[in-house]
PyMOL Python script that loads the backbone (N, CA, C, O; Angstrom):
from pymol import cmd

cmd.read_pdbstr("""\
ATOM      1  N   MET A   1      19.682   1.431  -8.346  1.00  0.00           N
ATOM      2  CA  MET A   1      18.695   2.362  -7.846  1.00  0.00           C
ATOM      3  C   MET A   1      19.519   3.212  -6.975  1.00  0.00           C
ATOM      4  O   MET A   1      20.471   2.697  -6.388  1.00  0.00           O
ATOM      5  N   CYS A   2      19.187   4.771  -6.794  1.00  0.00           N
ATOM      6  CA  CYS A   2      20.102   5.530  -6.391  1.00  0.00           C
ATOM      7  C   CYS A   2      19.271   5.606  -4.661  1.00  0.00           C
ATOM      8  O   CYS A   2      18.096   5.386  -4.368  1.00  0.00           O
ATOM      9  N   SER A   3      20.385   5.985  -3.822  1.00  0.00           N
ATOM     10  CA  SER A   3      20.066   6.056  -2.077  1.00  0.00           C
ATOM     11  C   SER A   3      18.901   6.929  -1.903  1.00  0.00           C
ATOM     12  O   SER A   3      18.230   6.346  -1.053  1.00  0.00           O
ATOM     13  N   ILE A   4      18.387   7.834  -2.184  1.00  0.00           N
ATOM     14  CA  ILE A   4      17.075   8.352  -1.854  1.00  0.00           C
ATOM     15  C   ILE A   4      15.897   7.195  -2.576  1.00  0.00           C
ATOM     16  O   ILE A   4      15.171   6.992  -1.603  1.00  0.00           O
ATOM     17  N   GLU A   5      15.572   6.713  -3.228  1.00  0.00           N
ATOM     18  CA  GLU A   5      14.770   5.398  -3.717  1.00  0.00           C
ATOM     19  C   GLU A   5      15.263   4.361  -2.831  1.00  0.00           C
ATOM     20  O   GLU A   5      14.299   3.866  -2.247  1.00  0.00           O
ATOM     21  N   GLY A   6      16.379   3.814  -2.479  1.00  0.00           N
ATOM     22  CA  GLY A   6      16.706   2.587  -1.609  1.00  0.00           C
ATOM     23  C   GLY A   6      16.327   3.370  -0.060  1.00  0.00           C
ATOM     24  O   GLY A   6      16.100   2.570   0.848  1.00  0.00           O
ATOM     25  N   GLY A   7      16.253   4.668   0.257  1.00  0.00           N
ATOM     26  CA  GLY A   7      15.806   4.859   1.831  1.00  0.00           C
ATOM     27  C   GLY A   7      14.202   4.777   1.446  1.00  0.00           C
ATOM     28  O   GLY A   7      13.669   4.174   2.377  1.00  0.00           O
ATOM     29  N   ALA A   8      13.396   5.069   0.641  1.00  0.00           N
ATOM     30  CA  ALA A   8      12.499   5.201   0.440  1.00  0.00           C
ATOM     31  C   ALA A   8      11.617   3.758   0.328  1.00  0.00           C
ATOM     32  O   ALA A   8      10.423   3.638   0.604  1.00  0.00           O
ATOM     33  N   LEU A   9      12.477   2.761  -0.124  1.00  0.00           N
ATOM     34  CA  LEU A   9      11.840   1.872  -0.209  1.00  0.00           C
ATOM     35  C   LEU A   9      12.416   0.982   1.173  1.00  0.00           C
ATOM     36  O   LEU A   9      11.966  -0.161   1.246  1.00  0.00           O
ATOM     37  N   GLN A  10      12.896   1.198   1.725  1.00  0.00           N
ATOM     38  CA  GLN A  10      13.410   1.043   3.143  1.00  0.00           C
ATOM     39  C   GLN A  10      12.399   1.169   4.222  1.00  0.00           C
ATOM     40  O   GLN A  10      12.314   0.472   5.233  1.00  0.00           O
ATOM     41  N   ARG A  11      11.687   2.105   3.881  1.00  0.00           N
ATOM     42  CA  ARG A  11      10.553   2.713   4.792  1.00  0.00           C
ATOM     43  C   ARG A  11       9.413   2.143   4.596  1.00  0.00           C
ATOM     44  O   ARG A  11       8.693   1.772   5.523  1.00  0.00           O
ATOM     45  N   VAL A  12       9.051   1.975   3.020  1.00  0.00           N
ATOM     46  CA  VAL A  12       8.076   0.846   2.678  1.00  0.00           C
ATOM     47  C   VAL A  12       7.994  -0.487   3.249  1.00  0.00           C
ATOM     48  O   VAL A  12       6.891  -0.977   3.490  1.00  0.00           O
ATOM     49  N   ALA A  13       9.218  -1.194   3.514  1.00  0.00           N
ATOM     50  CA  ALA A  13       9.207  -2.307   3.722  1.00  0.00           C
ATOM     51  C   ALA A  13       9.451  -2.268   5.419  1.00  0.00           C
ATOM     52  O   ALA A  13       9.434  -3.350   6.006  1.00  0.00           O
ATOM     53  N   GLU A  14       9.617  -1.356   5.986  1.00  0.00           N
ATOM     54  CA  GLU A  14       9.802  -0.974   7.690  1.00  0.00           C
ATOM     55  C   GLU A  14       8.100  -0.847   8.219  1.00  0.00           C
ATOM     56  O   GLU A  14       7.546  -1.183   9.266  1.00  0.00           O
ATOM     57  N   ALA A  15       7.610  -0.213   6.985  1.00  0.00           N
ATOM     58  CA  ALA A  15       5.720  -0.240   7.346  1.00  0.00           C
ATOM     59  C   ALA A  15       5.165  -1.062   7.295  1.00  0.00           C
ATOM     60  O   ALA A  15       4.224  -1.303   8.052  1.00  0.00           O
ATOM     61  N   ILE A  16       5.701  -2.051   6.039  1.00  0.00           N
ATOM     62  CA  ILE A  16       4.542  -3.104   6.189  1.00  0.00           C
ATOM     63  C   ILE A  16       5.354  -4.264   7.049  1.00  0.00           C
ATOM     64  O   ILE A  16       4.829  -5.377   7.061  1.00  0.00           O
ATOM     65  N   ASP A  17       6.297  -4.127   7.594  1.00  0.00           N
ATOM     66  CA  ASP A  17       6.675  -5.233   8.894  1.00  0.00           C
ATOM     67  C   ASP A  17       5.881  -4.701   9.824  1.00  0.00           C
ATOM     68  O   ASP A  17       5.297  -5.638  10.368  1.00  0.00           O
ATOM     69  N   ARG A  18       5.521  -3.569  10.341  1.00  0.00           N
ATOM     70  CA  ARG A  18       5.033  -2.856  11.541  1.00  0.00           C
ATOM     71  C   ARG A  18       3.660  -3.253  11.172  1.00  0.00           C
ATOM     72  O   ARG A  18       3.015  -3.635  12.148  1.00  0.00           O
ATOM     73  N   LEU A  19       3.007  -3.275  10.017  1.00  0.00           N
ATOM     74  CA  LEU A  19       1.707  -3.621   9.901  1.00  0.00           C
ATOM     75  C   LEU A  19       1.590  -5.268  10.248  1.00  0.00           C
ATOM     76  O   LEU A  19       0.971  -5.628  11.250  1.00  0.00           O
ATOM     77  N   GLU A  20       2.023  -5.925   9.638  1.00  0.00           N
ATOM     78  CA  GLU A  20       1.985  -7.612   9.754  1.00  0.00           C
ATOM     79  C   GLU A  20       2.286  -7.678  11.593  1.00  0.00           C
ATOM     80  O   GLU A  20       1.656  -8.497  12.263  1.00  0.00           O
ATOM     81  N   ALA A  21       3.311  -6.717  12.260  1.00  0.00           N
ATOM     82  CA  ALA A  21       3.089  -7.541  13.640  1.00  0.00           C
ATOM     83  C   ALA A  21       2.122  -6.523  14.398  1.00  0.00           C
ATOM     84  O   ALA A  21       2.144  -6.630  15.624  1.00  0.00           O
ATOM     85  N   ASP A  22       1.267  -5.541  13.853  1.00  0.00           N
ATOM     86  CA  ASP A  22       0.414  -4.942  14.408  1.00  0.00           C
ATOM     87  C   ASP A  22      -1.122  -5.678  14.192  1.00  0.00           C
ATOM     88  O   ASP A  22      -2.063  -5.606  14.982  1.00  0.00           O
ATOM     89  N   ARG A  23      -1.093  -6.286  13.099  1.00  0.00           N
ATOM     90  CA  ARG A  23      -2.331  -6.611  12.360  1.00  0.00           C
ATOM     91  C   ARG A  23      -3.415  -7.240  13.327  1.00  0.00           C
ATOM     92  O   ARG A  23      -4.621  -7.137  13.105  1.00  0.00           O
ATOM     93  N   GLN A  24      -2.937  -7.832  14.307  1.00  0.00           N
ATOM     94  CA  GLN A  24      -3.852  -8.680  15.420  1.00  0.00           C
ATOM     95  C   GLN A  24      -4.182  -7.765  16.540  1.00  0.00           C
ATOM     96  O   GLN A  24      -5.086  -7.993  17.343  1.00  0.00           O
ATOM     97  N   ASN A  25      -3.309  -6.580  16.564  1.00  0.00           N
ATOM     98  CA  ASN A  25      -3.754  -5.763  17.744  1.00  0.00           C
ATOM     99  C   ASN A  25      -4.474  -4.645  17.393  1.00  0.00           C
ATOM    100  O   ASN A  25      -4.583  -3.957  18.408  1.00  0.00           O
ATOM    101  N   THR A  26      -4.993  -4.148  16.499  1.00  0.00           N
ATOM    102  CA  THR A  26      -5.445  -2.955  15.800  1.00  0.00           C
ATOM    103  C   THR A  26      -6.788  -2.884  15.275  1.00  0.00           C
ATOM    104  O   THR A  26      -7.080  -4.025  14.916  1.00  0.00           O
ATOM    105  N   ASP A  27      -7.499  -2.293  15.115  1.00  0.00           N
ATOM    106  CA  ASP A  27      -8.892  -1.996  14.083  1.00  0.00           C
ATOM    107  C   ASP A  27      -8.845  -1.929  12.912  1.00  0.00           C
ATOM    108  O   ASP A  27      -7.791  -1.668  12.331  1.00  0.00           O
ATOM    109  N   ALA A  28     -10.004  -2.155  12.276  1.00  0.00           N
ATOM    110  CA  ALA A  28     -10.041  -2.184  11.014  1.00  0.00           C
ATOM    111  C   ALA A  28     -10.087  -0.699  10.609  1.00  0.00           C
ATOM    112  O   ALA A  28      -9.788  -0.785   9.419  1.00  0.00           O
ATOM    113  N   ALA A  29     -10.249   0.415  10.823  1.00  0.00           N
ATOM    114  CA  ALA A  29      -9.989   1.752  10.445  1.00  0.00           C
ATOM    115  C   ALA A  29      -8.544   1.959  10.723  1.00  0.00           C
ATOM    116  O   ALA A  29      -7.934   2.509   9.806  1.00  0.00           O
ATOM    117  N   ASP A  30      -7.869   1.647  11.766  1.00  0.00           N
ATOM    118  CA  ASP A  30      -6.462   1.895  11.435  1.00  0.00           C
ATOM    119  C   ASP A  30      -5.576   1.178  10.275  1.00  0.00           C
ATOM    120  O   ASP A  30      -4.708   1.750   9.616  1.00  0.00           O
ATOM    121  N   LEU A  31      -5.964  -0.197  10.152  1.00  0.00           N
ATOM    122  CA  LEU A  31      -5.304  -0.964   9.394  1.00  0.00           C
ATOM    123  C   LEU A  31      -5.494  -0.001   8.139  1.00  0.00           C
ATOM    124  O   LEU A  31      -4.550   0.464   7.501  1.00  0.00           O
ATOM    125  N   GLU A  32      -6.845   0.236   7.868  1.00  0.00           N
ATOM    126  CA  GLU A  32      -7.040   0.898   6.729  1.00  0.00           C
ATOM    127  C   GLU A  32      -6.138   2.079   6.500  1.00  0.00           C
ATOM    128  O   GLU A  32      -5.242   2.050   5.656  1.00  0.00           O
ATOM    129  N   ALA A  33      -6.334   2.889   7.096  1.00  0.00           N
ATOM    130  CA  ALA A  33      -5.154   3.955   7.181  1.00  0.00           C
ATOM    131  C   ALA A  33      -3.643   3.774   6.785  1.00  0.00           C
ATOM    132  O   ALA A  33      -2.878   4.307   5.981  1.00  0.00           O
ATOM    133  N   ARG A  34      -3.572   2.794   7.706  1.00  0.00           N
ATOM    134  CA  ARG A  34      -2.022   2.479   7.426  1.00  0.00           C
ATOM    135  C   ARG A  34      -1.506   2.187   6.326  1.00  0.00           C
ATOM    136  O   ARG A  34      -0.454   2.678   5.916  1.00  0.00           O
ATOM    137  N   ILE A  35      -2.516   0.959   5.444  1.00  0.00           N
ATOM    138  CA  ILE A  35      -2.285   0.567   4.293  1.00  0.00           C
ATOM    139  C   ILE A  35      -2.453   1.728   3.142  1.00  0.00           C
ATOM    140  O   ILE A  35      -1.777   1.778   2.114  1.00  0.00           O
ATOM    141  N   ALA A  36      -3.420   2.594   3.493  1.00  0.00           N
ATOM    142  CA  ALA A  36      -3.555   3.944   2.663  1.00  0.00           C
ATOM    143  C   ALA A  36      -1.883   4.593   2.313  1.00  0.00           C
ATOM    144  O   ALA A  36      -1.220   4.708   1.282  1.00  0.00           O
ATOM    145  N   ALA A  37      -1.682   4.877   3.580  1.00  0.00           N
ATOM    146  CA  ALA A  37      -0.275   5.474   3.949  1.00  0.00           C
ATOM    147  C   ALA A  37       0.566   4.907   3.514  1.00  0.00           C
ATOM    148  O   ALA A  37       1.293   5.633   2.835  1.00  0.00           O
ATOM    149  N   VAL A  38       1.015   3.406   3.582  1.00  0.00           N
ATOM    150  CA  VAL A  38       2.185   2.267   2.604  1.00  0.00           C
ATOM    151  C   VAL A  38       1.516   2.882   1.011  1.00  0.00           C
ATOM    152  O   VAL A  38       2.302   3.571   0.360  1.00  0.00           O
ATOM    153  N   TRP A  39       0.498   2.707   0.574  1.00  0.00           N
ATOM    154  CA  TRP A  39       0.143   3.214  -0.860  1.00  0.00           C
ATOM    155  C   TRP A  39       0.579   4.461  -1.293  1.00  0.00           C
ATOM    156  O   TRP A  39       0.916   4.517  -2.476  1.00  0.00           O
ATOM    157  N   SER A  40       0.654   5.470  -0.631  1.00  0.00           N
ATOM    158  CA  SER A  40       0.819   6.777  -0.668  1.00  0.00           C
ATOM    159  C   SER A  40       2.762   6.771  -0.755  1.00  0.00           C
ATOM    160  O   SER A  40       3.319   7.274  -1.731  1.00  0.00           O
ATOM    161  N   MET A  41       3.239   6.398  -0.077  1.00  0.00           N
ATOM    162  CA  MET A  41       4.548   6.240  -0.029  1.00  0.00           C
ATOM    163  C   MET A  41       5.220   5.307  -1.190  1.00  0.00           C
ATOM    164  O   MET A  41       6.371   5.568  -1.538  1.00  0.00           O
ATOM    165  N   VAL A  42       4.607   4.367  -1.713  1.00  0.00           N
ATOM    166  CA  VAL A  42       4.473   3.456  -3.060  1.00  0.00           C
ATOM    167  C   VAL A  42       4.510   4.521  -4.045  1.00  0.00           C
ATOM    168  O   VAL A  42       5.487   4.918  -4.681  1.00  0.00           O
ATOM    169  N   SER A  43       3.164   4.978  -4.085  1.00  0.00           N
ATOM    170  CA  SER A  43       3.161   6.311  -5.387  1.00  0.00           C
ATOM    171  C   SER A  43       4.054   7.435  -5.571  1.00  0.00           C
ATOM    172  O   SER A  43       4.043   8.185  -6.547  1.00  0.00           O
ATOM    173  N   GLU A  44       4.879   7.507  -4.506  1.00  0.00           N
ATOM    174  CA  GLU A  44       5.765   8.603  -4.475  1.00  0.00           C
ATOM    175  C   GLU A  44       7.179   8.020  -5.144  1.00  0.00           C
ATOM    176  O   GLU A  44       8.035   8.582  -5.827  1.00  0.00           O
ATOM    177  N   ILE A  45       7.069   6.806  -4.710  1.00  0.00           N
ATOM    178  CA  ILE A  45       8.704   6.164  -5.663  1.00  0.00           C
ATOM    179  C   ILE A  45       8.129   5.756  -7.037  1.00  0.00           C
ATOM    180  O   ILE A  45       8.833   5.697  -8.045  1.00  0.00           O
ATOM    181  N   ASP A  46       6.876   5.493  -7.020  1.00  0.00           N
ATOM    182  CA  ASP A  46       6.551   4.897  -8.411  1.00  0.00           C
ATOM    183  C   ASP A  46       4.915   5.450  -8.819  1.00  0.00           C
ATOM    184  O   ASP A  46       3.808   4.985  -8.546  1.00  0.00           O
ATOM    185  N   PRO A  47       5.402   6.791  -9.681  1.00  0.00           N
ATOM    186  CA  PRO A  47       3.774   7.098  -9.787  1.00  0.00           C
ATOM    187  C   PRO A  47       3.240   6.417 -10.844  1.00  0.00           C
ATOM    188  O   PRO A  47       2.159   6.870 -11.219  1.00  0.00           O
ATOM    189  N   GLU A  48       3.737   5.283 -11.563  1.00  0.00           N
ATOM    190  CA  GLU A  48       3.381   4.807 -13.055  1.00  0.00           C
ATOM    191  C   GLU A  48       2.443   3.728 -12.084  1.00  0.00           C
ATOM    192  O   GLU A  48       1.251   3.487 -12.274  1.00  0.00           O
ATOM    193  N   LEU A  49       2.972   3.372 -11.414  1.00  0.00           N
ATOM    194  CA  LEU A  49       2.391   2.086 -10.563  1.00  0.00           C
ATOM    195  C   LEU A  49       0.957   2.610  -9.980  1.00  0.00           C
ATOM    196  O   LEU A  49      -0.163   2.128 -10.147  1.00  0.00           O
ATOM    197  N   ALA A  50       1.324   3.630  -9.323  1.00  0.00           N
ATOM    198  CA  ALA A  50      -0.102   4.397  -8.798  1.00  0.00           C
ATOM    199  C   ALA A  50      -0.989   4.273  -9.602  1.00  0.00           C
ATOM    200  O   ALA A  50      -1.973   3.572  -9.367  1.00  0.00           O
ATOM    201  N   ARG A  51      -0.793   5.024 -10.876  1.00  0.00           N
ATOM    202  CA  ARG A  51      -1.640   5.514 -12.178  1.00  0.00           C
ATOM    203  C   ARG A  51      -2.162   4.180 -12.224  1.00  0.00           C
ATOM    204  O   ARG A  51      -3.353   4.236 -11.919  1.00  0.00           O
ATOM    205  N   LEU A  52      -1.720   2.735 -12.524  1.00  0.00           N
ATOM    206  CA  LEU A  52      -1.908   1.362 -12.887  1.00  0.00           C
ATOM    207  C   LEU A  52      -3.172   1.066 -11.823  1.00  0.00           C
ATOM    208  O   LEU A  52      -4.322   0.887 -12.223  1.00  0.00           O
ATOM    209  N   ALA A  53      -2.740   1.039 -10.237  1.00  0.00           N
ATOM    210  CA  ALA A  53      -3.209   0.764  -9.463  1.00  0.00           C
ATOM    211  C   ALA A  53      -4.591   1.109  -9.532  1.00  0.00           C
ATOM    212  O   ALA A  53      -5.535   0.329  -9.405  1.00  0.00           O
ATOM    213  N   SER A  54      -4.642   2.445  -9.761  1.00  0.00           N
ATOM    214  CA  SER A  54      -6.070   3.445  -9.431  1.00  0.00           C
ATOM    215  C   SER A  54      -7.231   2.620 -10.261  1.00  0.00           C
ATOM    216  O   SER A  54      -8.320   2.469  -9.707  1.00  0.00           O
ATOM    217  N   GLY A  55      -6.991   2.021 -11.736  1.00  0.00           N
ATOM    218  CA  GLY A  55      -7.466   1.573 -12.717  1.00  0.00           C
ATOM    219  C   GLY A  55      -8.346   0.166 -11.967  1.00  0.00           C
ATOM    220  O   GLY A  55      -9.234  -0.410 -12.596  1.00  0.00           O
ATOM    221  N   TYR A  56      -7.972  -0.220 -10.669  1.00  0.00           N
ATOM    222  CA  TYR A  56      -8.369  -1.376 -10.151  1.00  0.00           C
ATOM    223  C   TYR A  56      -9.461  -0.968  -9.348  1.00  0.00           C
ATOM    224  O   TYR A  56      -9.670   0.216  -9.086  1.00  0.00           O
ATOM    225  N   ARG A  57     -10.384  -2.193  -8.824  1.00  0.00           N
ATOM    226  CA  ARG A  57     -11.149  -1.636  -7.736  1.00  0.00           C
ATOM    227  C   ARG A  57     -11.303  -2.773  -6.719  1.00  0.00           C
ATOM    228  O   ARG A  57     -10.703  -3.799  -7.040  1.00  0.00           O
ATOM    229  N   ASN A  58     -12.108  -2.820  -5.337  1.00  0.00           N
ATOM    230  CA  ASN A  58     -11.998  -3.975  -4.664  1.00  0.00           C
ATOM    231  C   ASN A  58     -13.630  -4.745  -5.297  1.00  0.00           C
ATOM    232  O   ASN A  58     -14.769  -4.358  -5.562  1.00  0.00           O
ATOM    233  N   ASP A  59     -12.921  -5.901  -5.305  1.00  0.00           N
ATOM    234  CA  ASP A  59     -14.333  -6.828  -5.643  1.00  0.00           C
ATOM    235  C   ASP A  59     -15.223  -6.869  -4.319  1.00  0.00           C
ATOM    236  O   ASP A  59     -14.753  -6.562  -3.224  1.00  0.00           O
ATOM    237  N   ASP A  60     -16.511  -7.261  -4.501  1.00  0.00           N
ATOM    238  CA  ASP A  60     -17.281  -7.205  -3.607  1.00  0.00           C
ATOM    239  C   ASP A  60     -17.368  -8.878  -2.875  1.00  0.00           C
ATOM    240  O   ASP A  60     -18.252  -9.229  -2.094  1.00  0.00           O
ATOM    241  N   ARG A  61     -16.571  -9.484  -3.209  1.00  0.00           N
ATOM    242  CA  ARG A  61     -16.542 -10.710  -2.126  1.00  0.00           C
ATOM    243  C   ARG A  61     -14.932 -10.618  -1.151  1.00  0.00           C
ATOM    244  O   ARG A  61     -14.557 -11.512  -0.391  1.00  0.00           O
ATOM    245  N   GLY A  62     -14.223  -9.406  -1.404  1.00  0.00           N
ATOM    246  CA  GLY A  62     -13.021  -9.513  -0.249  1.00  0.00           C
ATOM    247  C   GLY A  62     -12.373  -8.424  -0.883  1.00  0.00           C
ATOM    248  O   GLY A  62     -12.926  -7.829  -1.807  1.00  0.00           O
ATOM    249  N   PRO A  63     -11.227  -8.105  -0.458  1.00  0.00           N
ATOM    250  CA  PRO A  63     -10.317  -7.439  -0.513  1.00  0.00           C
ATOM    251  C   PRO A  63      -9.196  -7.517  -1.524  1.00  0.00           C
ATOM    252  O   PRO A  63      -8.178  -6.825  -1.512  1.00  0.00           O
ATOM    253  N   LEU A  64      -9.567  -8.599  -2.538  1.00  0.00           N
ATOM    254  CA  LEU A  64      -8.836  -8.993  -3.416  1.00  0.00           C
ATOM    255  C   LEU A  64      -8.860  -8.023  -4.760  1.00  0.00           C
ATOM    256  O   LEU A  64      -9.990  -8.101  -5.243  1.00  0.00           O
ATOM    257  N   LEU A  65      -8.097  -7.222  -5.461  1.00  0.00           N
ATOM    258  CA  LEU A  65      -8.192  -6.460  -6.855  1.00  0.00           C
ATOM    259  C   LEU A  65      -8.231  -7.497  -7.899  1.00  0.00           C
ATOM    260  O   LEU A  65      -7.528  -8.492  -8.077  1.00  0.00           O
ATOM    261  N   VAL A  66      -9.445  -6.905  -8.679  1.00  0.00           N
ATOM    262  CA  VAL A  66      -9.841  -7.288 -10.195  1.00  0.00           C
ATOM    263  C   VAL A  66      -9.749  -6.498 -11.090  1.00  0.00           C
ATOM    264  O   VAL A  66     -10.110  -5.360 -10.790  1.00  0.00           O
ATOM    265  N   LEU A  67      -9.304  -6.691 -12.378  1.00  0.00           N
ATOM    266  CA  LEU A  67      -9.041  -5.933 -13.460  1.00  0.00           C
ATOM    267  C   LEU A  67     -10.514  -5.631 -13.726  1.00  0.00           C
ATOM    268  O   LEU A  67     -11.178  -6.365 -14.457  1.00  0.00           O
ATOM    269  N   TRP A  68     -11.106  -4.382 -13.040  1.00  0.00           N
ATOM    270  CA  TRP A  68     -12.293  -3.849 -13.126  1.00  0.00           C
ATOM    271  C   TRP A  68     -12.282  -2.181 -13.194  1.00  0.00           C
ATOM    272  O   TRP A  68     -12.375  -1.636 -12.094  1.00  0.00           O
ATOM    273  N   PRO A  69     -12.173  -1.252 -14.434  1.00  0.00           N
ATOM    274  CA  PRO A  69     -11.745  -0.134 -13.898  1.00  0.00           C
ATOM    275  C   PRO A  69     -13.423   0.415 -13.272  1.00  0.00           C
ATOM    276  O   PRO A  69     -14.470  -0.208 -13.449  1.00  0.00           O
ATOM    277  N   ARG A  70     -13.266   1.760 -12.510  1.00  0.00           N
ATOM    278  CA  ARG A  70     -13.914   2.164 -11.738  1.00  0.00           C
ATOM    279  C   ARG A  70     -15.072   2.767 -12.837  1.00  0.00           C
ATOM    280  O   ARG A  70     -16.071   3.353 -12.421  1.00  0.00           O
TER     281      ARG A  70
END
""", "prot")
cmd.dss("prot")
cmd.show_as("cartoon", "prot")
cmd.util.cbc("prot")
cmd.orient("prot")
């Protein structure tokens, strides 16, 4: 892994850690925006993963992703 990717992965890990630490003290809209920001960071690191993830949709029963194209 190159140092640029290593730094980007570190920033993703830190953002996820902050989400976990703050999840009880923030509202749903803020969490949604922060999760979207993390996915944006991941997309920059791995565009193919972002492309594959875009083929999933939220299941009506909750936040789990299911294999169902939009």
